[in-house]
N, C-alpha and C positions, 0 to 999 in steps of 0.2 A: 504493500500500500504506500502510495506517495502522498505525503502530508506536507502542506504549506502552513506555517504558523506566522501570523502577523504580530510583530512585537513593536514596542515603542520605548524610547528613552525619555524618562520623566524625572522631575526633581524628586529627590528622596526626602520625604517629609520628616522622617525620623532623624535625619542628619542636618536639616536646615531650619533656620528661623525664617519663616516666610513673611515677606513684607511686600506691600503694594508700591509700585513705582510712582515717580513724581507726577506722571501724566494720568494716573488712576485708571489705566486701561490694561494692566498686566501686573504680574508679580515682578519684583526686582530679581533679575536672573544672574547678575554678576556674582561670581564666586560660589554658585550653588553646586552642591554635590548631586550627581545624577545616578540613576540606576534603571534597571529594566522595570517596566510597569508590573505591579504585583500580579494582576490577573493573567498577564501574558506568561508569567513564569509557570503558573499552573497549566496553561495550555501547552507549553513546550514539554513539560514533564509528562502530560497525558499522551502527547504524540509519541514521545520516546517509548513509553510503556506499550502502546499499541504496536509499534514497529517491532519491539522485542518479542511480541506474541505472534504476529502474523507476517513479519518481514517487510522490507521496503526501506524507505529513507525519509528523513525529516529535513526540510529546508526552512530556515527562519528568514523573514523578510522585514525590512523596516523602511519607512519614508523619513528622510532626514538629511543632515549634512555629514561631513566626514567624521565628526565626533560620535555620530550614532553607530559607527562601526563597532564601538566598544561593547554595545549590548548584543550585537550579533556574535561577537567572539565569546562573550560570556555564556550565551546559550549554546554555542558550539562546544565550549568546554564542558557544558552540562551533558551533552550527548547528541545534539543536532548534527546532522551530517554536512550540511551546506548553509552558507549565508548569502544573502542578496541585499545589496544596498540600493535603494531607489533615491537618487539625488539629482536635483536640477534647480537652478534659480527660479524656474517657472513654477515649481511646487510651492514656493514661499507664500504663506497666507491662505492656503487652501482650507476650506471648511470641511465638515464631515463628508459631504458628497464628493468634494474634490479628492480627498484622501481615498475614498472608496473607488473613485475613477482610476486613480493611479494604481491601486492594488489590483484592480480588474485587469489592467494591462499586464501586470506581472503574472497573474493566474493564467492568462491566455498565452503567455510565452512558454509555459510549462505544460505538464500533463499530470495534474494532481487529482487524486481521488477524494481528498478531504482537505478543507481549509478551516483552520482554527483562528479565532480572535479571542482576546480576553473579553470578559463580559462588559467591561468599560475601562477607560483609561483615566488620565489625570483630570480631565475636565468633566468627567462623569456623564457624558451625553449618551453613552451606550448605543450609538447609532451606526457605526461603521460596518459592523458585521451584518446587520440587516440590510443596509444599503448595498453592500457588496453582493450579497445573495440575490437581491432583486435585480441588480445589473447583469449578473451572470445567468439569471433565471434558474437558480439552484434552490433545492429545498433548504430550509433554515430552521434552526432551533436555538433559542436563547437560554441563558442561565443553566447550562448543562452541568449536571453534577454526577452523572454516571454514563459510561459508554461501554457497550458490549458489541464488539465487531462480529459481523456475520458474513454470509455469502452475498456480496453486492449490496448489503444493507447494514444498518446499525440499529441497535436498540439504544435509545438515549433516555435518561432520566432527567427531568427538569424540576428545579426547585420552584414550588408554588406556595400560595398563601397557607398559613397555619402550620408550617413545617412539613407539609405533605410533599410527596414526589409524584410527578406525572410521568408515565412511561409511554414512549412513542417509538414507532418503527419508521426509519427514514432511509430513503434510497441514496446511493452514491452516484455521482459526486454531490457533495452538500457542503454547507457552511455551518459551523457550530460556534457559538460564543460560550466560552468556558467560565464557570463560576469558581471562585476560590473554595477550597475544601474538597475538591474532587479527588485530590491526592495529596501527597506530601513531597514537594519539590526537593530533589536531591541536593546535597551540599556540593558546591563547586570549589575545588582546591586549587592551590597555586600550580601544581603539576599539570592539571587539565588546562589551565589558562595558558601556560607556557607551550603546551603541545599545539595549540591552535594559533599562537601568536603570529606565525609567519604564513599561515594559510591564506591564499589569495581569495578575496571576496569580490565578485563581479559588481560593477556599478552600472546602473542603467538610468538613462534620462528619459525625458518625454518622447524624444524621437525614437529611441530604442524600444519603447513600450507601445509606440503607435498611438500615443495620447495627444489629443488636440490641446495645444497650449491655451486656447481660448476657453476650455472647459474646466480649467484648474487655476489655482493661484488666487490672489486677493481679488482681482477684478471679476472673477467668476463666482466668488463666494456669495451665497444667498444669506448666510448667517455671519454677522460681524460682531465682535465683542465691542461694546461701547462703554462699559463701566466695570470697575472692580471696587468693592468697598467692604469695610469691616462693619458688620451690623452694630448698632448702639447696644450697649449692655443694658439689660433691664434692672429692676430694683433688687433682683436676687430672689432666692427661695425663702419661703416661710416654713419653719420647722414646727410641726405640731407635736406637742408633748402630752404625756399622760398615759393612762391605760389604753388598751386596744379599743374598748368601748368608747372612751372619752375622745380618742383620736377620730374614730368613725363619726361620732356625733358632731365634732368640730368641722370635719371635712364636709359633711352633708350641709351644715349651715353655711359654710364658705361657698359651696357650689350653688346653693340657693341664692346667696347674696350676689353672686356673679352672673346669675341667669342660666347656669348650667342645669339646674333642676327647678321644677315648678311644684 
């Protein structure tokens, strides 16, 4: 089985103090520590485990600049077989649809049975996987937390309301957005990183992918970020004290006073 996993280089929130820039339209990105998007890490691990069971190869792909190569090498050190960097000045400022358009070009350059994305990335829109599937006219499942490979099909479990799981059968090729917790991503050691340090990673631009430059980038973006702000802090929480019965009585009175109960 040939699997393509879409990954992204994002700011590591555990290693950074996130601040808004002076223009108020982005975070301050100078001197940030970056890493692979958490959801994507689970997607790569799942792809590796599937290939270990049924054979094939795993390719990781990212849209970005030369610095994005580091996340590809990190996932190759984890066990992915190949890396692919999609980089072009024309990609700058692409919205979700633009990124999906670029990734579609990469999918069509290969022969993949299965495409993974993380359930969401740093901006939390959770849209690229679904858009990519629609553009390819492939079946799609989101928030996937279980995969059982079969003959030309997969059984996939999806996380739904109330902690329940929905089981579906989906035909290949397809696109799946992977939820955290589907597995336990393996540790990447220094030896693995050194092993892939000199491996050549192909770079493809808009022309290589057959992507119309007018359909991507900032000028084509239908969604544009106009503001970033830190919400004002409220007055804080009110702690209710007393016995359980007293706390319940106080809570009911509070809810009535606020219009929550009649």
